[in-house]
N, C-alpha and C positions, 0 to 999 in steps of 0.2 A: 637618321629618319629625322634629325636635326638639320643635318649640313643638305641635304638632299630639299628641305624646306627652302634654307637661304640658297641654294644655287638656282630650286624656283623663282626666288623670287625677286635675286639679282639678273637673272634671266629676261624675265618679263618687266622689271620695273621702268618705269619711264625717266630716265636720269634728269628731265630737270624739277623733278619732283624733289619735295624739301626734302624725304631722308635718304635719297641718292646724294642728292647736291651735299648734304651732309656726311654719305659713306666716302665721298670721292674725296671730299676736302680733308679728312679725318687722316684718311690712309694717305695722303701726299704730304701730309703735313707730316708725318710718321716717319712716313719715308724719307723727304727733304734732310728733317734735321740728323738723322742717321746716318744717310749718303754723306749728309756734309761734317758730320764728327768720324766716321770711319768709315763706311762702305757696305755694299753686295744687300743695301736694304729693297734695292728695285725687283728681289723674289718676291715681294708681301706683293707690288703691283702687277705682276704678271699672275699672280695668284686671284686677284680681285676681278683683274681684268677679262682670265681664262675664264671665272665661275660666274658671268657676265653673255658669256658668250663667244668673247671672240678666239678664233685662232690660236697658237701659239705664237705664230707671226704677226701675227694684227697686233696683240698683247707685247710686243717683242717694242715692234712700230710708233704702237703708240705710245709707250713709256718713255720714249725719247723729247715729243713734244715738255711733258715737266720737267725731263731732264734737262734740258738745254735754258729754259725760265730760270732753276735751281741754281744751277753749278753759275749761269752768267752774273745773276745776285749773291751769292757768297763769293765771285771773283771780285767782285765792287768791293764790297764791305773788306775783305779781306787787303784790299787793293789799299784803301781809305785807312785800313790800320797798318799799315809801310810790311804786309806779308808776305808783298811777292814781288819780286826781281823780275821783271821781263824781256829784260837780257838771256835772265835763266831758262827762263819758265816757257819761252820758241823753240831756246834748244831744244828742250822736250818736249812743247807739245808739238814742233812740226811734224817732227815720224809717226809721232804717235796720231797726225790727222790723216797724213798716206795712209796710215797702217789700217783706219778705218774704212775707205773706201774699200778697200779690197775685201773687208770682214764684214761690208754689209752686205756686197754685192754675191761674195761667195758661198756666204752663214750654210746654206743648204749641201754645199760638198766636205764637210767637216765632220767627221765622226764626232758626235758627240761624247758616247760614252766613252771613248778612251781617251777624249781632252778633258775628261771631268775627275779620269784615274789621274793623272799627269797633274792637275792643276790640285787635286787634296795635297798630292804628296809636297804641293812644292808648298803649297799652303804650311803643313806641317814644320819645313826647312824655317820656313818664314818666323811661323809661333818661335822658333828657338831661338832660331837668331834677337830675337827682339826682345828679350831675356837673358842670351848667354852675353850682352854686347850691350847693356840698355842706355851705358851714355852716350856709346854712338848713336843713339835714335832720338837722344835728348838734344843731345850738344852739338851731333852735326859732325864730319870732318872734312874740315878747313884744308886739305892739303890734295885735296880731292877738287874740294870748288877752284882751285886755282890750275889744275888742269885740261887738256883739250880734249872738250866733246867728240871723243873717236868713234870711228865709224863702227865697231862692237856697241857701244848705249845705244847708236843711232837705230841700229838693227834692232837690237829689246824689245826700245822705245816704237819701232815700228811692229813689234809684235805685240807689242802689249797693243797696240791700236789696232789689227787686227782682229785682237781679240772681241776688244772692244765695240769694233763698229758688228763682230757677229752679236755677242752681248753685253750689257751694258751690268752686270751682277759680278760685282769683286773686280772689278777693271781700275776701281780707284783704289784699293786694298796693293794691286800690283803696284799700280802708278807710285805709291807712298813708297813701299818696298822700297822700288828700281832707286827712285830720288835719292833715296838716303842710300843705297848701299852703291850705288854708280855714282852717285852726283859731290854726296858728300851732304847734304842741306839736311836738316833738324825737321824732325819728324813735325813738326808745325808748319816751317817753312814747307816740308815737302807737300803736308795737306792744301798746303795753299795751291802752289803749281799743278796739286790731281785738280785746282776746282777750275784752275785754268785748262788745261789741260783740252778735258769734258768739254767745256766751252766751245776749246776750238773746234773738236769734229763730229761733235754731235751735229752741227750743221749738215756737215758734206754725210752723217751716215744718214741724216731726216730725211736730205734730200732722196737720197738712192730709195728707201724706201717710202717716200710719197712718189715716187717714177714709177712703182711697180703696184701702187693703190693699196697699202697693207693698211694707213696709219685712219684712227677716228679719228678725228679733229675735236668732235665734240667734245667727247668724253676725255681726250688731251687735254684742251683747254682748261675745262673746271678740276682736273683730276691738277693741274700746272699749280693753280693758286693756292691749293693746301705747300705745295714741292717748293714755291718760292718763302711762305711763312716759315715753313720749320727750317729752310736754308737759314731764314734770316738770325732766328735760334739758334741755330746749331753754329754758327758762327760766334755768337757772342760767347755764347759753352765753351769752344774752341778758344779763343784769344784768350779769355778772362782765365781757367783752369789750365793751360800751358801741354807742354809734349806730354808728362808719365800723364796724364789724364786719357789723352788722345790714344796710347799707346799701351794701354789696359782696357780701351771702347776695342780698339783694331783687331786686340788678342782675341776677346768673348766673340768679335762679330765674326773672326775666321773661326773658333769652333763651331759656333750656329751653319759657318756654311758649311764647315764638312761634314758636319752629322748629317745636315741635309740630301749632301752630295752622295754619303754612305746608305739613305735611308733610300732615296731613289734607285740607287744600285744595287739593294740587297734584289 
């Protein structure tokens, strides 16, 4: 009964009313903060937008407005703090950007149920490695930093970009993990590069969705104000508390994300 009343209010409320402005900005702040520190909070955005009556395709597309402004903000701050090497960031960002084109365009062709099962298994493996070899995530792997950016690495980041073009949920965690395991970054550097890669591919995905008329620009821009504020707060927390803090945040978010996937597919 309560949830029905909330859904009814969200579906019929004027988005420019004070309560809706507060709701959109507050949720945007929470999502922006969590996405900057770890990832996967965009699922909250989908829930809100769909409760407002948006089809999932429009919710997916509209969320990218906030994602673009949020990750642009965090990228600028991380760069000022000296955590982004753009030479390495472009190596990761370019294949991710190309992958996102195909992910956004062919999202409807993906068997999402099977993909979510595969992703759940992969995330469990990710948690294992994060705590089995914690020093690798906190300190990085200098020997891999000196290695070439091989075709295999390019393909892996292309696939992550494809997934990111399809849905933003979880892509940040995948980018962090791949940047640590394949490129040798520490987790703070990987988190910073994640911001840049998402900033690079989001305009591409957003353009594809806009061409298909799936973006609610009014809601997206209001919501993005909270995203930007959350990104600023999340970046400052990340810089202050460092790699171990991020590692635990990512682990908690992964567990929550896996739980959501399990409940969804039961």
